[in-house]
FIBA-554853 format. One record per residue (C-alpha): y, z, x. Coordinates in pm, whole numbers, padded with zeros to 5 digits, always signed. Each point is the difference from the previous one (the first is absolute). Example, Ala and Ser with C-alpha at 12.3 -4.5 7.8 and 13.67 -1.06 7.14 Angstrom:
BEGIN
-00450+00780+01230
+00344-00066+00137
This chain:
BEGIN
+01344+28215-16972
+00269+00128-00236
-00181+00331-00039
-00006+00057+00374
+00376-00024+00014
+00042+00314-00210
+00058+00335+00159
-00222+00290-00087
+00284+00220-00113
+00114-00229-00278
-00330-00139-00133
+00034+00207-00318
+00323-00184-00077
-00184-00329-00005
-00252+00090-00270
+00137-00260-00249
-00020-00255+00278
-00365+00088+00067
-00076-00023-00370
+00162-00342-00028
-00179-00120+00312
-00341+00106-00132
+00075-00154-00338
+00097-00336+00152
-00307+00001+00220
-00237+00067-00289
+00170-00258-00220
-00023-00270+00267
-00369+00067+00063
-00074+00015-00372
+00159-00340-00053
-00231-00140+00270
-00301+00158-00179
-00041+00260+00271
-00067+00311-00203
-00082+00255+00271
+00245+00148+00252
-00045+00276+00256
+00272+00264-00002
-00070+00261+00263
-00322+00180-00095
+00006-00148-00348
-00119-00331-00140
+00229-00128-00276
-00175-00215-00263
+00191-00197-00263
-00189-00098-00313
+00001-00381-00044
-00120+00032-00362
-00221-00304+00042
-00338-00071+00162
+00006-00092+00369
-00355-00133+00047
-00014-00064+00375
+00175+00322+00098
-00296+00230-00063
-00294-00229+00077
-00300+00100+00207
+00103-00233+00284
+00339+00169+00030
-00169+00340+00012
-00231-00113+00281
+00295-00158+00183
+00187+00330+00002
-00310+00197+00089
-00082-00217+00303
+00359-00052+00118
+00072+00169+00337
+00369+00031-00093
+00037+00002-00380
+00373+00060+00033
+00049-00369+00086
-00073-00079-00363
+00259+00057-00268
+00002+00354-00135
-00292+00051-00230
-00190+00287-00153
-00312-00094+00199
+00183+00064+00327
+00058+00360-00104
-00361+00017-00111
-00110-00132+00338
+00208+00263+00175
-00177+00263-00208
-00351-00137+00041
+00035-00016+00380
+00113+00363+00019
-00224+00158-00259
-00042+00374+00016
+00142+00127-00327
+00258-00229-00151
+00180-00011-00331
+00169-00312-00128
+00274+00106-00241
+00132-00262-00243
+00299+00138-00195
+00249-00197-00205
+00175-00013-00331
-00205-00107-00299
-00063-00375+00025
+00050-00036+00374
-00358-00103+00065
-00178+00324+00093
-00328-00089-00170
-00014-00348+00147
+00085+00122+00351
-00263+00273-00020
-00253-00256-00119
+00078-00224+00299
-00025+00292+00243
-00332+00109-00147
-00141-00353+00016
+00115-00045+00359
-00149+00325+00124
-00329-00064-00177
-00018-00357+00133
+00084+00098+00358
-00254+00284-00001
-00267-00234-00138
+00071-00275+00257
-00041+00250+00285
-00352+00099-00096
-00319-00102+00176
-00246-00234-00163
-00259+00261-00092
+00254+00204-00198
+00188-00296-00147
-00174+00024-00337
+00081+00369-00031
+00365-00050+00095
+00034-00294-00239
-00141+00211-00282
+00239+00287+00076
+00297-00236+00037
-00081-00163-00333
-00024+00335-00176
+00323+00128+00155
+00188-00312-00107
-00160-00003-00345
+00116+00354-00067
+00358-00129-00004
-00015-00231-00308
-00176+00273-00199
+00262+00259+00093
+00280-00244-00084
-00157-00098-00334
-00031+00363-00114
+00309+00142+00173
+00267-00274+00004
+00222-00132-00277
+00287-00238-00064
+00337+00177+00000
+00359-00119-00028
+00033-00041+00377
-00351-00095+00105
-00284-00197-00157
-00260+00194+00199
+00148+00348+00033
-00227+00278+00125
+00002+00276-00260
-00178+00237+00238
+00014+00078+00368
-00291-00063+00232
-00087+00077+00358
-00277-00212+00146
-00181+00096+00319
-00185-00279+00182
-00267+00186+00197
-00092-00129+00348
-00272+00098+00245
+00037+00039+00377
-00026-00378+00043
+00289-00049-00247
-00235-00159-00254
+00064+00048-00369
-00268+00235-00135
+00155+00117-00326
+00311+00097-00192
+00128+00262-00239
+00263+00000-00274
+00220+00290-00108
+00221-00040-00307
+00311+00181-00123
+00153+00043-00345
-00128-00278-00222
+00262-00081-00267
-00243+00057-00287
+00281+00024-00256
+00024-00380+00026
-00330-00025-00190
+00161+00122-00322
+00370-00066+00064
+00134-00313+00168
+00374-00031+00071
+00188-00295-00150
-00082-00340+00153
-00280+00154+00207
-00376-00021-00033
-00303+00226+00003
-00247+00005+00290
-00133-00340+00110
-00362+00068-00095
+00075-00004-00374
+00162-00343+00018
-00285-00128+00218
-00246+00102-00269
+00203-00164-00275
+00043-00331+00184
-00323-00026+00197
-00270+00137-00231
-00263-00235-00142
-00081-00021-00370
-00313+00204+00057
+00196+00270+00184
+00266+00009-00272
-00272+00053-00256
-00154+00280+00203
+00341+00164+00052
+00105-00055-00365
+00313-00187+00105
+00051-00310-00220
+00222-00271+00141
+00256+00036-00275
+00033+00377+00037
+00331+00135+00129
+00028+00329+00188
+00303+00225-00013
-00061+00124+00353
-00002-00353+00145
+00363-00119-00015
+00108-00327+00158
-00357-00130-00006
+00128-00358-00019
+00136+00029+00356
-00242-00154+00247
-00018+00149+00351
-00197-00076+00312
-00153+00347-00029
-00168-00082-00335
-00318-00119+00176
-00294+00168-00170
-00268-00186+00196
+00131+00131+00334
-00026+00356-00127
-00357-00058-00122
-00107-00148+00336
+00155+00293+00186
-00193+00242-00222
-00326-00178+00077
+00063+00010+00375
+00071+00373-00018
-00326+00065-00183
+00121+00039-00359
-00277-00174-00193
+00030-00185-00330
-00113+00302-00203
+00264+00226+00155
+00264-00269-00042
-00081-00022-00370
+00045+00375-00037
+00337-00014+00182
+00137-00280-00216
-00120+00166-00320
+00202+00308+00096
+00307-00215+00069
-00042-00186-00329
-00027+00332-00182
+00328+00113+00157
+00172-00315-00125
-00129+00063-00352
+00161+00346+00012
+00342-00161+00029
-00042-00161-00344
-00084+00332-00170
+00299+00137-00193
+00049+00312-00208
+00212+00056-00310
+00136+00305-00174
+00246+00058-00281
+00144+00299+00181
-00005+00082+00369
-00104+00353-00083
-00300-00117-00203
-00342-00108+00134
-00010-00372+00064
-00260-00262-00086
-00104-00314+00175
+00145-00320-00139
-00235-00223-00196
+00031-00300+00234
-00068+00227+00299
-00342+00115-00117
-00170-00311+00134
+00168+00044+00341
-00111+00364+00012
-00354-00106-00092
-00005-00253+00284
+00141+00251+00248
-00262+00261-00093
-00280-00257+00031
+00118-00123+00341
+00040+00356+00133
-00332+00110-00149
+00134+00293-00202
-00033+00078-00373
+00297-00135-00191
+00026+00310-00219
+00018+00233+00298
+00250-00229+00172
+00227+00003-00305
-00031+00376-00029
+00101+00047+00364
+00308-00215-00054
+00111+00164-00327
-00091+00366+00057
+00060+00220+00300
-00182+00318+00091
+00199+00313+00078
-00144+00307+00169
+00081+00338-00152
-00184+00248+00215
-00368-00083-00034
+00053-00194-00319
+00088-00368-00041
+00253-00114-00258
+00020-00360-00120
+00349-00132-00063
+00081-00348-00141
+00226-00212+00221
+00318-00170-00107
+00045-00375+00030
+00175+00024+00336
-00262+00243+00130
-00279-00238-00105
+00165-00283+00192
+00040+00224+00305
-00368+00098-00011
-00099-00365-00036
+00209-00094+00304
-00133+00302+00191
-00358-00109-00064
+00068-00355+00118
+00181+00115+00316
-00272+00254+00077
-00279-00258-00025
+00183-00259+00210
+00099+00248+00272
-00355+00133+00032
-00141-00354+00005
+00244-00087+00281
-00111+00306+00197
-00364-00098-00049
+00073-00349+00134
+00172+00142+00309
-00295+00231+00064
-00247-00286-00047
+00196-00219+00242
+00009+00277+00262
-00374+00057-00034
-00052-00373+00046
+00220-00059+00306
+00043+00338+00169
-00192+00059+00325
-00155+00325+00115
+00224+00223+00212
-00239-00027+00295
+00036-00380+00012
+00378-00049+00017
+00244+00165+00240
+00324-00202-00039
+00185-00140-00296
+00290-00217-00106
+00181+00131-00307
+00182-00218-00252
+00246+00186-00219
+00097-00194-00312
+00223+00211-00220
+00220-00082-00293
+00340-00130+00097
+00321+00180-00083
+00055-00027-00376
+00313+00010-00212
-00044-00119-00360
+00226+00029-00306
-00218+00293-00110
-00153+00217+00271
-00224+00300-00055
-00251+00215+00184
-00191-00298+00145
+00312-00142+00169
+00098+00346+00126
-00338+00041+00172
+00005-00357+00137
+00348+00035+00146
-00091+00344+00138
-00289-00164+00188
+00236-00263+00139
+00239+00276+00112
-00281+00171+00193
-00103-00324+00169
+00361-00086+00084
+00034+00339+00166
-00313-00073+00202
+00155-00328+00117
+00327+00169+00090
-00177+00275+00194
-00236-00238+00176
+00246-00261+00119
+00369+00058-00068
+00006+00362+00113
-00279-00011+00259
+00137-00314+00170
+00344+00149+00052
-00142+00331+00120
-00205-00195+00254
+00317-00171+00130
+00162+00341+00049
-00307+00146+00173
+00002-00293+00244
+00356+00083+00100
+00174-00296-00160
+00362+00036-00104
-00055-00008-00371
+00192+00077-00317
-00217+00039-00304
+00001-00283-00251
+00058+00128-00351
-00279-00058-00246
-00069+00117-00351
-00209+00319+00005
-00161+00066-00339
-00098+00362+00058
+00249+00121-00262
-00155-00227-00261
-00348+00127+00083
+00121+00360-00025
+00139-00083-00343
-00334-00139-00121
-00261+00219+00169
+00190+00283+00171
-00078+00368-00028
+00070+00223-00180
+00201-00214-00241
-00036-00375-00048
-00057-00256-00273
-00377+00028+00039
-00007+00380+00000
+00219+00024-00310
-00202-00269-00175
-00329+00179+00076
+00140+00330-00116
+00119-00153-00326
-00342-00158-00062
-00189+00321+00060
+00192+00184-00268
-00182+00000-00330
+00283-00141-00207
+00129-00327-00139
+00184-00206+00261
+00373-00046-00046
+00164-00273+00209
+00355+00127-00042
-00091+00354+00103
-00178-00132+00307
+00307-00207+00093
+00214+00312-00028
-00235+00185+00228
+00013-00281+00258
+00381+00011-00004
-00002+00374+00050
-00260+00019+00277
+00072-00321+00197
+00376-00042-00034
+00053+00063+00373
-00203-00306+00106
+00214-00311+00038
-00291-00236-00066
-00025+00083-00371
+00254-00073-00272
+00035-00028-00379
+00197-00207-00246
+00159+00264-00221
+00091-00253-00265
-00352-00136-00044
-00183+00087-00321
-00341-00010+00167
-00127+00275+00227
-00024-00145+00350
+00077+00060+00367
+00088-00241+00283
-00143+00023+00353
+00164-00170+00299
-00298-00141+00189
+00014-00170+00338
-00030-00335-00182
+00253+00075-00271
+00066+00215-00305
-00261+00022-00277
+00058+00144-00346
-00303+00194-00133
-00060+00070-00370
-00115+00358-00066
-00143-00061-00346
-00381-00014+00027
-00004+00105+00365
-00146+00346-00065
-00282-00138-00219
-00094-00254+00266
-00003+00272+00263
-00226+00219-00213
-00236-00291-00070
-00193+00200-00264
-00351-00113-00093
-00147+00154-00317
-00344+00142+00067
-00146-00153-00316
+00074-00349+00138
-00195+00070+00316
-00286+00151-00200
-00010-00316-00214
-00015-00232+00303
-00276+00210+00156
-00220-00095-00297
+00069-00375+00041
-00291-00242-00023
+00169-00227+00253
-00192+00093+00321
+00300-00047+00229
+00241+00195-00221
-00253+00279-00036
-00049+00007+00378
+00374+00017+00067
+00058+00296-00231
-00335+00176+00039
+00124+00233+00273
+00358+00026-00121
+00111+00344-00100
+00289+00066-00231
+00197+00168+00276
+00334-00106-00143
-00083+00161-00333
-00150+00311+00157
+00278+00052+00254
+00256+00257-00090
+00344+00089+00125
+00086-00060+00365
-00353-00109+00095
+00048-00337-00168
+00043-00292+00242
+00270-00247-00098
+00034-00370+00081
+00280+00046+00254
-00195+00279+00173
-00307-00220+00042
+00210-00292+00116
+00192+00213+00249
-00321+00142+00149
-00161-00344+00038
+00320-00137+00158
+00012+00288+00248
-00358-00071+00106
+00098-00365+00051
+00297+00098+00215
-00229+00209+00221
-00208-00310+00064
+00309-00206+00076
+00130+00256+00250
-00327-00022+00198
+00009-00381+00028
+00210-00267+00168
+00208-00159-00277
+00108-00364-00031
+00249-00102-00266
+00045-00308-00214
+00311-00001-00217
-00038-00235-00295
+00330-00137-00132
+00044-00151-00345
+00253-00285+00051
+00096-00034-00368
-00051+00212-00314
-00135-00285-00212
-00298-00086+00225
+00121-00359+00049
-00164-00200+00280
+00199-00034+00324
+00315+00153-00149
+00201+00231+00227
+00263+00227-00157
+00207+00191+00254
+00093+00291-00223
-00364+00074-00087
-00107-00014+00364
+00291+00211+00127
-00089+00285-00237
-00356+00003+00129
+00102-00028+00366
+00229+00301-00035
-00268+00200-00177
-00297-00060+00227
+00166+00064+00337
-00040-00348+00149
+00360-00016+00121
-00025+00339+00168
-00320-00110+00172
+00166-00308+00147
+00312+00202+00078
-00189+00255+00207
-00207-00264+00179
+00305-00206+00086
+00197+00302+00119
-00289+00101+00221
-00004-00344+00157
+00376+00025+00064
-00042+00328+00189
-00287-00128+00210
+00184-00319+00089
+00309+00193+00106
-00206+00236+00213
-00161-00293+00176
+00347-00157+00075
-00114-00351-00079
+00153-00265-00223
-00074+00066-00358
-00271-00260-00046
-00261+00118-00245
-00239-00287+00082
-00023+00102+00364
-00060+00358-00098
-00271-00103-00244
-00161-00224+00264
-00001+00286+00247
-00151+00225-00264
-00274-00254-00067
-00078-00023+00372
-00026+00376+00028
-00221+00014-00306
-00219-00277+00142
-00034+00185+00331
-00089+00322-00178
-00247-00183-00217
-00157-00158+00310
-00026+00340+00168
-00161+00146-00309
-00245-00291-00012
-00089+00048+00368
-00058+00371-00049
-00204-00066-00308
-00217-00263+00174
-00049+00233+00298
-00098+00278-00234
-00240-00229-00186
-00159-00119+00326
-00041+00354+00134
-00143+00103-00332
-00251-00287-00001
-00099+00082+00363
-00050+00365-00090
-00204-00102-00304
-00222-00230+00212
-00049+00273+00259
-00083+00251-00267
-00243-00246-00156
-00170-00054+00341
-00038+00375+00053
-00140+00041-00350
-00248-00282+00058
-00108+00142+00339
-00045+00344-00149
-00199-00148-00285
-00231-00194+00230
-00048+00304+00224
-00091+00210-00299
-00250-00260-00120
-00168-00016+00346
-00016+00377+00029
-00149+00021-00345
-00265-00263+00088
-00091+00171+00329
-00022+00331-00179
-00233-00153-00255
-00214-00142+00283
-00018+00343+00168
-00100+00162-00325
-00265-00267-00060
-00138+00041+00354
-00010+00378-00044
-00185-00041-00329
-00249-00241+00161
-00056+00232+00296
-00041+00300-00225
-00242-00189-00220
-00193-00121+00302
-00027+00351+00145
-00109+00134-00336
-00262-00273-00032
-00121+00061+00357
-00033+00371-00065
-00189-00072-00319
-00238-00234+00186
-00058+00256+00274
-00063+00271-00249
-00245-00224-00185
-00182-00079+00327
-00021+00366+00098
-00119+00090-00346
-00266-00272+00028
-00128+00133+00328
+00036+00371-00063
-00091+00031-00366
-00373+00083+00056
-00016+00370-00059
-00250-00042-00280
-00249-00150+00249
-00005+00307+00218
-00330+00174-00027
-00201-00301-00118
-00334-00083+00153
+00089-00270+00243
-00285-00174+00183
-00002+00082+00366
+00014-00291+00237
-00290-00018+00234
+00108+00070+00358
-00192-00298+00118
+00173-00222-00245
+00335+00139+00110
-00085-00062+00365
-00123-00352-00045
+00264-00104-00241
-00240-00099-00272
+00098-00038-00358
-00129+00235-00262
+00027-00101-00364
+00056+00290-00227
-00184+00018-00322
+00280+00188-00161
+00191-00231-00244
+00324+00195+00047
+00242+00008+00293
-00124+00230+00277
+00173+00219+00252
+00001-00158+00346
+00010+00240+00288
+00010-00019+00375
+00144-00341+00046
+00062-00089+00358
+00189-00316-00090
+00200+00165-00277
-00051-00272-00264
-00109+00027-00359
-00169-00292-00174
-00101-00032-00360
-00138-00271-00227
-00084-00022-00366
-00044+00322-00191
-00375-00048-00013
-00041-00027+00378
+00154+00226+00255
-00025-00087+00366
+00043+00277+00254
+00027-00113+00357
+00029+00187+00327
-00012-00210+00314
+00086+00013+00367
+00030-00260+00268
-00100-00346-00100
-00091+00110-00349
+00343+00146-00041
+00169-00324+00089
-00233-00199-00221
+00054+00236-00289
+00373-00040+00031
-00034-00376+00009
-00219+00014-00306
+00241+00227-00185
+00290-00232+00052
-00201-00312-00078
+00063-00172+00333
-00208-00322+00007
-00271+00015+00268
-00050-00264+00263
-00322-00182+00082
-00260+00207+00171
+00175+00325-00056
-00126+00298-00191
+00092-00009-00367
+00022+00297-00230
+00026-00073-00370
+00035+00269-00258
+00054-00006-00370
+00373+00067+00041
+00027-00352+00138
-00032-00118-00355
+00134+00292-00197
+00313+00062+00209
+00140+00280+00206
+00121+00288-00207
+00160+00225+00261
+00054+00029+00373
+00164+00313+00132
+00035+00206+00310
-00240+00286+00046
+00045+00235-00293
+00061+00368+00027
-00286+00079-00231
-00236-00164-00240
+00094-00343-00127
-00044-00149-00345
-00006-00379+00020
+00108-00210-00296
-00064-00363-00077
+00293-00241-00057
+00258+00272-00068
+00118+00063+00351
+00358-00078+00113
-00165-00211+00273
-00181-00220-00246
+00203-00305+00105
-00036+00043+00374
-00080-00316+00196
-00365+00050+00088
-00068-00358+00102
+00238-00086+00287
-00021-00330+00183
-00162+00000+00339
+00245-00114+00260
+00010+00007+00373
+00192+00324+00003
-00249+00172-00222
+00042+00163-00339
+00359+00061-00126
+00175+00177-00278
-00131+00306-00177
-00355-00053+00123
+00128-00004+00357
+00153+00341-00063
-00332+00125-00134
-00185-00129+00302
+00251+00151+00241
-00018+00336-00171
-00376-00011-00016
-00129-00161+00319
């Protein structure tokens, strides 16, 4: 209500008032244990520095997921998650803050919520698959935190690397996989821990959670102290070794591979206890007597010969043309090579873990089409001593702050102007000058640092400071303390000024790796260590001049690729605020919060939103009542949502109808094709049968003709002449010839034959003709009638044919008419069947 009373023209004058208002609001909600507050497009999260068990339970997640209006609940990170999950296309959830504000915890909650919601939306048949993927995605987090997080002055669980996690979703918005991309691991922490800070969590987990058997295998007695494990007596929640082991098992890292990993880590710790001594810095150094046992343990755990390991640490190889020259190292050089070896091994092991996790949880590109990105980067850092790591971290925060400014602060005001509102631009802090100072072209801190590192000469911090003063004196964001004895420069970031120490910055940017160290690790008997370095080439040692890639160059390229992804997605912001510098539970310090509110742009966000409401209310000429305006907005949104739902249901129904119709047409076409195919097969079968029948009929006819006509060899034989009297009277003449005879002059046109030994030739007319036919067909005679009985009555009829065209050769029991019905039944209608045909043709 107070905000609506302000005029647009003087909103910039009320910036302190806005700041105080936001501060009071956050303090009041924090005292009531309400840690999340919406501010425009941003969710503000204050770290309570104590566990809140019921706030992140599974029931609360489901409550938010199923709520039709999640805004009725108090502001909570799940409400922002729900907004994202209901509008998934390509989203990025950006969680920036100062170190200790709660970035890691917030990202963990977001990741768990998305994975849980995606799993609860799955169908029963894919539930097991989704549960397995969800478990692997969530289990990747404790492994990454164990190997990449550490306890710092401002945060017990500070991320010492940046990560971008993509939760991959299919078209049904089901979780099908994930991928992890990392940025700039602070590997220098392995060998050098700032005062009152600790090494990476995994080392302390091994020390406090290992069994006696594991300690024996890793050669780590209980009473042994490690130089690289300071503040080991401090107990943290993150020192849970069993949770890391369970996560490894779920991701597919078996016991054998785990043993190889922990042997490598134990070997790194032993390196920290190896010291060198020398009477003169210019003279070759020797290993101290009490360090020999530590070196022996390190060599055994890494699987390399101890003599070769010692030689690599004490002697360096120089290239002089095609020849190699061995040069003993000084005491400081030996320590540097020892630290370099430890950092190299740990960094490559971390990369192997990230690759293994991606291979375990990443889905194929053809399966997923949408994603939700979670960006968890290091918070803005300002320590008593800041070097290259802090410069890169704060540079990343500058880039992300610019993205926020461009996405909301600038774009929102430009939208007001384009809509014709009477608008005066709200001032906000634009950090483009700071970015030009760090990464600009042609001259910037990064370009000068890379140029200095590529020169083949000893680095000089004071000379580099002088060059910075000369080249960058026109930029107001950089300054120097002329009375300081140490070479340094100060950069005015959006979150405050940071003093950077130049000493050691060039060496860290070069990140040199002696080739003999890589060659030694390639011969390791530890299978995992050998696998990691098997394909590694000594590109750093082989690179020359300007072709060498520096640390800031690699980091800048990876950050630019990340920004391209962010520009193609819909961002959502969570600003994590650290309420007190000492990490005390439920303690709110105004000065600490004000600094962070000014730096992260929260006040400007609320300022622009409130000013926009003022303009709209004035244009509508209604009393300035924000509740009424919000209620009207909710009604409009509900109506639009209802219209969208109606359109979507109509589209779904039309789509289902079209699918059913298409299915009916496909089924009809399928049935028609099956019927046509069956009918076609029937036609082909009938044609085959007809063709076969015709062929068989032709064969039978040809056989019959051949049987009747094949008598050429009988022509010219002496055939007995039938007596004319016999022919006239119809008598029967028995031939004495044992072979078939030629029958000639048949009035009735029938041929009869019997057994081969007896041939009956018959010529008859009148009554004899009829009787002969009756006899030939074996018609039973009646009482008192004339009966003719021949020997074919018993032997069987061999052939009956029409009158032949020539001589006939009769065969016995080979004729096609062998199975003719020669004994028909006598009925009132006479003889039927084939014999009837014979009688009709004959009589």
